[in-house]
DSSP file (Angstrom, degrees, kcal/mol; ACC not computed):
  #  RESIDUE AA STRUCTURE BP1 BP2  ACC     N-H-->O    O-->H-N    N-H-->O    O-->H-N    TCO  KAPPA ALPHA  PHI   PSI    X-CA   Y-CA   Z-CA
    1    1 A M              0   0    0      0, 0.0     2,-0.4     0, 0.0     0, 0.0   0.000 360.0 360.0 360.0 137.6  -39.9  201.3   35.7
    2    2 A V        +     0   0    0      2,-0.0     2,-0.3     0, 0.0     0, 0.0  -0.990 360.0 153.9-119.5 128.3  -42.9  203.7   36.1
    3    3 A A        -     0   0    0     -2,-0.4     2,-0.5     5,-0.0     3,-0.0  -0.994  47.0-111.2-152.2 151.7  -42.3  207.4   35.4
    4    4 A H    >>  -     0   0    0     -2,-0.3     3,-1.7     1,-0.1     4,-1.6  -0.759  27.1-142.7 -81.1 127.0  -44.2  210.5   34.2
    5    5 A L  T 34 S+     0   0    0     -2,-0.5    -1,-0.1     1,-0.3    20,-0.0   0.729  95.7  66.7 -67.8 -20.1  -42.9  211.3   30.8
    6    6 A D  T 34 S+     0   0    0      1,-0.2    -1,-0.3     3,-0.0    -2,-0.0   0.623 116.9  25.4 -76.0  -9.0  -43.1  215.1   31.5
    7    7 A G  T <4 S+     0   0    0     -3,-1.7    -2,-0.2     2,-0.0     2,-0.2   0.506  96.8 104.0-125.2 -11.4  -40.3  214.7   34.1
    8    8 A Y     <  -     0   0    0     -4,-1.6     2,-0.5     1,-0.0    -5,-0.0  -0.515  55.6-151.7 -77.0 139.9  -38.4  211.6   33.0
    9    9 A R        -     0   0    0     -2,-0.2     2,-0.3    27,-0.0    24,-0.0  -0.957   6.7-141.0-117.0 121.6  -35.0  212.2   31.3
   10   10 A L        -     0   0    0     -2,-0.5     2,-0.1    23,-0.1     3,-0.1  -0.597  24.8-118.6 -75.9 135.7  -33.6  209.7   28.8
   11   11 A E    >   -     0   0    0     -2,-0.3     3,-0.9     1,-0.1     4,-0.2  -0.471  39.1 -94.8 -71.2 148.5  -29.9  209.1   29.1
   12   12 A T  T 3  S-     0   0    0      1,-0.2    28,-0.3    -2,-0.1    -1,-0.1  -0.437  96.1  -9.8 -69.9 133.1  -27.9  210.1   26.0
   13   13 A A  T 3  S+     0   0    0     26,-2.9    -1,-0.2    28,-0.3    28,-0.2   0.839  97.8 118.7  51.4  45.8  -27.2  207.3   23.4
   14   14 A Q    <   +     0   0    0     26,-2.0     2,-0.4    -3,-0.9    27,-0.2   0.498  49.9  77.2-115.4  -7.6  -28.4  204.5   25.7
   15   15 A W  E     -a   41   0A   0     25,-2.3    27,-3.1    -4,-0.2     3,-0.1  -0.899  48.1-167.0-117.9 132.9  -31.3  202.8   23.8
   16   16 A D  E    S+     0   0A   0     -2,-0.4    30,-2.4     1,-0.3     2,-0.3   0.808  85.3   5.7 -77.6 -32.5  -31.2  200.4   20.9
   17   17 A A  E     -a   46   0A   0     28,-0.2     2,-0.4    96,-0.0    -1,-0.3  -0.994  58.1-165.9-152.3 145.7  -34.9  201.0   20.3
   18   18 A I  E     -a   47   0A   0     28,-2.2    30,-2.2    -2,-0.3     2,-0.4  -0.999  13.6-162.5-132.6 133.1  -37.7  203.1   21.6
   19   19 A I  E     -a   48   0A   0     -2,-0.4     2,-0.5    28,-0.2    30,-0.2  -0.958  10.6-176.6-123.2 132.9  -41.4  202.3   20.9
   20   20 A S  E     +a   49   0A   0     28,-2.8    30,-2.1    -2,-0.4     2,-0.5  -0.909  10.2 171.0-129.7 101.9  -44.4  204.6   21.2
   21   21 A I  E    S-a   50   0A   0     -2,-0.5    30,-0.2    28,-0.2     3,-0.1  -0.958  75.1 -19.7-117.5 117.7  -47.7  203.0   20.5
   22   22 A W  S    S+     0   0    0     28,-3.0     2,-1.2    -2,-0.5    -1,-0.2   0.814  86.5 149.5  57.3  34.1  -50.9  205.0   21.2
   23   23 A C        -     0   0    0     27,-0.4     2,-0.8     2,-0.0    -1,-0.2  -0.722  25.6-173.5 -97.0  83.9  -48.9  207.2   23.6
   24   24 A H        +     0   0    0     -2,-1.2     2,-0.3    -3,-0.1    46,-0.1  -0.715   8.4 173.1 -89.0 109.3  -50.9  210.4   23.2
   25   25 A L        -     0   0    0     -2,-0.8    -2,-0.0    44,-0.2     6,-0.0  -0.810  41.6 -91.1-113.8 152.5  -49.2  213.3   25.0
   26   26 A A     >  -     0   0    0     -2,-0.3     4,-3.2     1,-0.1     3,-0.4  -0.324  48.2-108.4 -56.8 147.4  -50.0  217.0   25.0
   27   27 A S  H  > S+     0   0    0     41,-0.5     4,-2.6     1,-0.2     5,-0.2   0.836 116.3  51.9 -56.0 -39.9  -48.0  218.7   22.3
   28   28 A A  H  > S+     0   0    0      2,-0.2     4,-1.5     1,-0.2    -1,-0.2   0.913 116.3  40.3 -65.0 -41.2  -45.6  220.5   24.6
   29   29 A I  H  > S+     0   0    0     -3,-0.4     4,-2.8     2,-0.2     5,-0.2   0.918 113.9  54.5 -70.2 -44.1  -44.7  217.3   26.5
   30   30 A R  H  X S+     0   0    0     -4,-3.2     4,-2.7     1,-0.2     5,-0.2   0.915 107.8  48.9 -57.5 -46.4  -44.7  215.2   23.2
   31   31 A S  H  X S+     0   0    0     -4,-2.6     4,-2.0    -5,-0.2    -1,-0.2   0.916 112.9  47.2 -61.6 -43.7  -42.2  217.6   21.6
   32   32 A A  H  X S+     0   0    0     -4,-1.5     4,-1.6    -5,-0.2    -2,-0.2   0.912 113.3  48.1 -64.9 -42.8  -39.9  217.5   24.6
   33   33 A V  H  X S+     0   0    0     -4,-2.8     4,-1.9     1,-0.2    -2,-0.2   0.924 111.5  50.0 -64.2 -44.1  -40.1  213.7   24.8
   34   34 A H  H  X S+     0   0    0     -4,-2.7     4,-1.8     1,-0.2    -1,-0.2   0.860 106.6  54.4 -66.6 -34.5  -39.4  213.2   21.1
   35   35 A R  H  X S+     0   0    0     -4,-2.0     4,-1.5     1,-0.2    -1,-0.2   0.887 109.3  49.5 -63.9 -36.4  -36.4  215.5   21.3
   36   36 A Q  H  X S+     0   0    0     -4,-1.6     4,-2.8     1,-0.2    -2,-0.2   0.853 104.3  59.2 -68.3 -33.8  -35.1  213.2   24.0
   37   37 A V  H  X S+     0   0    0     -4,-1.9     4,-1.8     2,-0.2    -2,-0.2   0.934 103.1  52.4 -58.6 -46.2  -35.8  210.1   21.9
   38   38 A V  H  < S+     0   0    0     -4,-1.8    -1,-0.2     1,-0.2    -2,-0.2   0.926 117.7  36.9 -57.8 -46.2  -33.4  211.5   19.2
   39   39 A G  H  < S+     0   0    0     -4,-1.5   -26,-2.9     1,-0.2    -1,-0.2   0.793 113.0  58.3 -76.2 -28.6  -30.7  211.9   21.7
   40   40 A G  H  < S+     0   0    0     -4,-2.8   -25,-2.3   -28,-0.3   -26,-2.0   0.739  87.7  89.4 -76.3 -24.0  -31.5  208.8   23.8
   41   41 A L  E  < S-a   15   0A   0     -4,-1.8   -28,-0.3   -28,-0.2   -25,-0.2  -0.473  78.9-122.6 -74.2 144.2  -31.1  206.4   20.9
   42   42 A K  E >   -     0   0A   0    -27,-3.1     3,-2.9    -2,-0.2    72,-0.3  -0.421  52.4 -72.2 -70.3 158.9  -27.7  204.9   20.1
   43   43 A P  E 3  S+     0   0A   0      0, 0.0    73,-0.2     0, 0.0    -1,-0.2  -0.357 129.3  16.5 -52.9 134.0  -26.4  205.4   16.6
   44   44 A R  E 3  S+     0   0A   0     70,-2.9    72,-0.1     1,-0.3    -2,-0.1   0.473  95.5 149.2  72.4   6.4  -28.5  203.3   14.3
   45   45 A G  E <   -     0   0A   0     -3,-2.9    69,-2.1    70,-0.2     2,-0.4  -0.323  41.5-127.3 -65.8 154.5  -31.1  203.0   17.1
   46   46 A V  E     -aB  17 113A   0    -30,-2.4   -28,-2.2    67,-0.2     2,-0.5  -0.855  16.8-163.0-114.1 139.1  -34.7  202.6   15.9
   47   47 A F  E     -aB  18 112A   0     65,-3.1    65,-2.4    -2,-0.4     2,-0.4  -0.988   8.6-170.9-119.0 126.8  -37.8  204.5   16.9
   48   48 A L  E     +aB  19 111A   0    -30,-2.2   -28,-2.8    -2,-0.5     2,-0.4  -0.956  10.0 172.9-116.5 135.3  -41.3  203.1   16.2
   49   49 A L  E     +aB  20 110A   0     61,-2.4    61,-2.6    -2,-0.4     2,-0.3  -0.999  15.5 173.7-143.5 139.2  -44.5  205.1   16.6
   50   50 A E  E     +aB  21 109A   0    -30,-2.1   -28,-3.0    -2,-0.4   -27,-0.4  -0.964  20.7 151.0-139.1 132.4  -48.1  204.7   15.8
   51   51 A A  E     - B   0 108A   0     57,-1.9    57,-2.8    -2,-0.3     2,-0.2  -0.968  46.3 -95.8-150.1 160.6  -50.7  207.2   17.0
   52   52 A Y  E     - B   0 107A   0     -2,-0.3    55,-0.3    55,-0.2    11,-0.0  -0.544  38.0-138.3 -75.4 149.3  -54.1  208.6   16.0
   53   53 A T    >   -     0   0    0     53,-1.9     3,-2.1    -2,-0.2     4,-0.3  -0.551  32.1 -94.7 -99.2 169.8  -54.0  211.9   13.9
   54   54 A P  T >  S+     0   0    0      0, 0.0     3,-1.3     0, 0.0     4,-0.4   0.806 122.1  66.9 -55.9 -29.6  -56.4  214.8   14.4
   55   55 A Q  T >> S+     0   0    0      1,-0.2     3,-1.0     2,-0.2     4,-0.5   0.732  82.3  78.5 -63.1 -20.7  -58.7  213.4   11.7
   56   56 A Q  H X>>S+     0   0    0     -3,-2.1     3,-1.3     1,-0.3     4,-1.2   0.815  78.5  69.3 -59.2 -32.2  -59.4  210.5   14.0
   57   57 A I  H <45S+     0   0    0     -3,-1.3     3,-0.4    -4,-0.3    -1,-0.3   0.886  97.5  51.1 -56.0 -39.8  -61.9  212.6   16.0
   58   58 A S  H <45S+     0   0    0     -3,-1.0    -1,-0.3    -4,-0.4    -2,-0.2   0.681 102.1  62.4 -73.2 -16.3  -64.3  212.6   13.1
   59   59 A Y  H <<5S-     0   0    0     -3,-1.3    -1,-0.2    -4,-0.5    -2,-0.2   0.833  86.3-151.6 -77.7 -32.7  -64.2  208.8   12.7
   60   60 A G  T  <5 +     0   0    0     -4,-1.2    -3,-0.1    -3,-0.4     3,-0.1   0.816  58.0 120.6  66.4  30.3  -65.6  208.1   16.2
   61   61 A T  S   <S-     0   0    0     -5,-0.5    41,-0.2     1,-0.4     2,-0.1  -0.019  78.8 -72.1-117.8  30.0  -63.7  204.8   16.4
   62   62 A G  S    S+     0   0    0      1,-0.2    -1,-0.4    39,-0.2    -2,-0.2  -0.405  78.3  94.3 112.1 173.8  -61.6  205.5   19.6
   63   63 A G  S    S-     0   0    0     -2,-0.1    -1,-0.2    -3,-0.1     7,-0.1  -0.140  79.7 -31.6  90.6 172.4  -58.7  207.5   20.7
   64   64 A P        -     0   0    0      0, 0.0    -2,-0.0     0, 0.0    -8,-0.0  -0.213  42.5-149.1 -61.2 152.0  -58.4  210.9   22.4
   65   65 A Q  S    S+     0   0    0     -5,-0.0     2,-0.5    -9,-0.0     3,-0.1   0.226  71.9  90.9-107.4  12.1  -61.0  213.5   21.6
   66   66 A E    >   -     0   0    0      1,-0.1     3,-1.7    -9,-0.0     4,-0.3  -0.947  68.2-146.6-110.2 123.6  -58.6  216.5   22.1
   67   67 A V  G >  S+     0   0    0     -2,-0.5     3,-2.1     1,-0.3    -1,-0.1   0.847  96.4  65.3 -56.6 -36.8  -56.7  217.7   19.0
   68   68 A D  G 3  S+     0   0    0      1,-0.3   -41,-0.5    -3,-0.1    -1,-0.3   0.733  99.6  53.1 -61.5 -21.2  -53.7  218.6   21.1
   69   69 A L  G <  S+     0   0    0     -3,-1.7    -1,-0.3   -43,-0.2   -44,-0.2   0.473  96.7  77.6 -89.2  -2.9  -53.2  215.0   21.9
   70   70 A L  S <  S-     0   0    0     -3,-2.1   -17,-0.2    -4,-0.3     2,-0.1  -0.903  71.7-152.9-116.7 106.1  -53.2  213.9   18.2
   71   71 A P        -     0   0    0      0, 0.0     2,-0.2     0, 0.0   -20,-0.1  -0.405   3.7-140.9 -80.4 151.7  -50.0  214.5   16.3
   72   72 A T     >  -     0   0    0    -19,-0.2     4,-2.1    -2,-0.1     5,-0.2  -0.647  28.7-111.3 -96.6 164.2  -49.7  215.1   12.6
   73   73 A L  H  > S+     0   0    0     -2,-0.2     4,-2.7     1,-0.2     5,-0.2   0.900 119.2  55.1 -61.1 -40.9  -46.8  213.7   10.5
   74   74 A A  H  > S+     0   0    0      1,-0.2     4,-1.8     2,-0.2    -1,-0.2   0.910 108.2  48.2 -61.1 -42.1  -45.5  217.2   10.0
   75   75 A E  H  > S+     0   0    0      1,-0.2     4,-2.6     2,-0.2    -1,-0.2   0.912 112.3  48.9 -64.0 -42.1  -45.4  217.8   13.7
   76   76 A L  H  X S+     0   0    0     -4,-2.1     4,-2.2     2,-0.2    -2,-0.2   0.887 107.5  54.2 -67.1 -39.0  -43.6  214.5   14.3
   77   77 A R  H  < S+     0   0    0     -4,-2.7    -1,-0.2     2,-0.2     6,-0.2   0.902 111.4  46.7 -59.8 -39.8  -41.1  215.2   11.6
   78   78 A E  H >< S+     0   0    0     -4,-1.8     3,-1.4    -5,-0.2    -2,-0.2   0.938 112.3  49.2 -66.6 -47.3  -40.3  218.5   13.4
   79   79 A D  H 3< S+     0   0    0     -4,-2.6    -2,-0.2     1,-0.3    -1,-0.2   0.851 114.9  45.9 -58.4 -35.0  -40.1  216.8   16.8
   80   80 A L  T >< S+     0   0    0     -4,-2.2     3,-2.1    -5,-0.2    -1,-0.3  -0.013  77.7 159.1-104.3  27.8  -37.8  214.2   15.4
   81   81 A R  T <   +     0   0    0     -3,-1.4     3,-0.1     1,-0.3    -3,-0.1  -0.248  64.8  36.0 -52.0 135.8  -35.4  216.4   13.5
   82   82 A G  T 3  S+     0   0    0      1,-0.4    -1,-0.3    32,-0.0     2,-0.2   0.196  92.1 113.5 102.1 -14.1  -32.1  214.6   12.9
   83   83 A M    <   -     0   0    0     -3,-2.1     2,-0.6    -6,-0.2    -1,-0.4  -0.562  66.5-127.4 -86.9 154.3  -33.7  211.1   12.5
   84   84 A E  E     -C  113   0A   0     29,-3.2    29,-2.6    -2,-0.2     2,-0.5  -0.918  26.1-140.0 -99.9 121.3  -33.7  209.2    9.2
   85   85 A F  E     +C  112   0A   0     -2,-0.6    27,-0.2    27,-0.2     3,-0.2  -0.712  30.2 169.6 -90.3 122.8  -37.2  208.2    8.3
   86   86 A I  E    S+     0   0A   0     25,-3.0     2,-0.4    -2,-0.5    26,-0.2   0.829  83.1  15.5 -91.3 -45.4  -37.7  204.7    6.8
   87   87 A V  E     +C  111   0A   0     24,-2.1    24,-2.5     2,-0.0    -1,-0.4  -1.000  67.6 158.9-128.4 130.0  -41.5  204.9    7.1
   88   88 A A  E     +C  110   0A   0     -2,-0.4     2,-0.3    22,-0.2    22,-0.2  -0.750  24.5 140.5-151.4  99.2  -43.3  208.2    7.7
   89   89 A T  E     -C  109   0A   0     20,-2.4    20,-2.9    -2,-0.2     2,-0.5  -0.993  43.6-147.9-147.2 146.1  -47.0  208.1    6.7
   90   90 A E  E     +C  108   0A   0     -2,-0.3     2,-0.3    18,-0.2    18,-0.2  -0.958  43.2 150.2-105.6 134.0  -50.5  209.2    7.7
   91   91 A K  E     -C  107   0A   0     16,-2.7    16,-3.0    -2,-0.5     2,-0.4  -0.968  47.2-107.1-155.4 167.6  -53.0  206.7    6.6
   92   92 A E  E     +C  106   0A   0     -2,-0.3     2,-0.3    14,-0.2    14,-0.2  -0.870  44.9 158.5 -97.5 136.9  -56.4  205.1    7.2
   93   93 A R  E     -C  105   0A   0     12,-2.1    12,-2.3    -2,-0.4     2,-0.5  -0.986  45.6 -99.5-152.9 157.5  -56.4  201.6    8.5
   94   94 A V  E     -C  104   0A   0     -2,-0.3     2,-0.5    10,-0.2    10,-0.2  -0.686  35.3-164.5 -79.2 123.6  -58.7  199.3   10.4
   95   95 A V  E     -C  103   0A   0      8,-2.4     8,-0.6    -2,-0.5     2,-0.5  -0.950   7.9-177.2-109.0 126.4  -57.8  199.2   14.1
   96   96 A Q  E     +C  102   0A   0     -2,-0.5     6,-0.2     6,-0.2     3,-0.1  -0.832  28.9 133.8-127.3  92.5  -59.3  196.3   16.1
   97   97 A E  S    S-     0   0    0      4,-3.4     3,-0.2     1,-0.5     5,-0.1  -0.277  73.6 -55.0-134.6  48.2  -58.4  196.6   19.8
   98   98 A G  S >  S-     0   0    0      1,-0.2     3,-1.1     2,-0.1    -1,-0.5  -0.379  80.1 -51.3 104.7 176.0  -61.7  196.0   21.6
   99   99 A A  T 3  S+     0   0    0      1,-0.3     3,-0.3    -2,-0.1    -1,-0.2   0.808 132.6  47.0 -60.7 -34.8  -65.1  197.5   21.6
  100  100 A G  T 3  S+     0   0    0      1,-0.2     2,-0.3    -3,-0.2    -1,-0.3   0.589 115.4  44.7 -85.7  -9.9  -64.0  201.1   22.0
  101  101 A H  S <  S+     0   0    0     -3,-1.1    -4,-3.4   -39,-0.1     2,-0.3  -0.704  82.6 116.0-136.5  81.5  -61.3  201.0   19.3
  102  102 A T  E     + C   0  96A   0     -2,-0.3    -6,-0.2    -3,-0.3     2,-0.1  -0.984  45.4  31.5-148.0 156.9  -62.5  199.2   16.2
  103  103 A R  E    S- C   0  95A   0     -8,-0.6    -8,-2.4    -2,-0.3   -10,-0.1  -0.355  99.9 -10.3  89.8-170.7  -63.2  200.0   12.5
  104  104 A L  E     + C   0  94A   0    -10,-0.2     2,-0.3    -2,-0.1   -10,-0.2  -0.306  69.3 179.0 -63.6 136.8  -61.5  202.5   10.2
  105  105 A S  E     - C   0  93A   0    -12,-2.3   -12,-2.1   -45,-0.1     2,-0.6  -0.935  31.3-122.5-139.2 158.6  -59.1  204.9   11.9
  106  106 A A  E     + C   0  92A   0     -2,-0.3   -53,-1.9   -14,-0.2     2,-0.3  -0.923  44.1 167.5-105.1 117.0  -56.8  207.8   11.0
  107  107 A V  E     -BC  52  91A   0    -16,-3.0   -16,-2.7    -2,-0.6     2,-0.4  -0.844  33.3-141.4-129.4 161.4  -53.2  207.0   12.1
  108  108 A V  E     -BC  51  90A   0    -57,-2.8   -57,-1.9    -2,-0.3     2,-0.4  -0.984  21.6-166.9-118.3 136.9  -49.6  208.2   11.7
  109  109 A Q  E     -BC  50  89A   0    -20,-2.9   -20,-2.4    -2,-0.4     2,-0.4  -0.985   6.0-178.3-128.3 135.7  -46.9  205.6   11.5
  110  110 A I  E     +BC  49  88A   0    -61,-2.6   -61,-2.4    -2,-0.4     2,-0.4  -0.998  16.5 176.9-136.0 135.1  -43.1  206.2   11.9
  111  111 A V  E     +BC  48  87A   0    -24,-2.5   -25,-3.0    -2,-0.4   -24,-2.1  -0.974  28.2 160.5-127.1 118.7  -40.1  203.9   11.7
  112  112 A A  E     -BC  47  85A   0    -65,-2.4   -65,-3.1    -2,-0.4     2,-0.3  -0.957  25.0-150.1-139.9 155.3  -37.0  206.1   12.0
  113  113 A T  E     -BC  46  84A   0    -29,-2.6   -29,-3.2    -2,-0.3   -67,-0.2  -0.921  22.1-118.3-125.3 152.5  -33.3  205.6   12.9
  114  114 A R        -     0   0    0    -69,-2.1   -70,-2.9   -72,-0.3   -31,-0.1  -0.773  44.7-109.3 -84.0 129.2  -30.7  207.7   14.5
  115  115 A P              0   0    0      0, 0.0   -70,-0.2     0, 0.0   -71,-0.1  -0.172 360.0 360.0 -58.3 152.6  -27.9  208.3   12.0
  116  116 A A              0   0    0    -73,-0.2    -2,-0.0   -72,-0.1   -74,-0.0   0.466 360.0 360.0 -71.3 360.0  -24.5  206.5   12.7
C-alpha cells in the first residue's frame, strides 16, 4: 500500500506493531499520525521509532535540515500519550547508511507498547 500519511487513517486496534524509522514529518502531521498510532495498535502492540533530533542539524551528517521535521523526545512523549515506554531516549550514535548519512548523529529512539 502506498499512501500519504497526512490523509491516511489507521483502523482502531488493528496493528500488532508499527515501525517508524527515519520518517521525518512536519510537526502537525507527525502529531496526528502518532495519535493514530496509539489508537491503531492492538492492546500490547509495539511501536518502534528512530529519528534525528533537532541537534542533528549541527552535526552535518545527514537528515533533514528543517527543525520542524526533527522531533524531540518530549514532543514524542506528548504525541504518544497513553503508551507505556520501554525505551525512550535521545542519544548520540554512529549512523552508517551511505555517503550522505555517516558518522556521529543525534537521534531519538522509542520502543513503546499500548497498554492491555
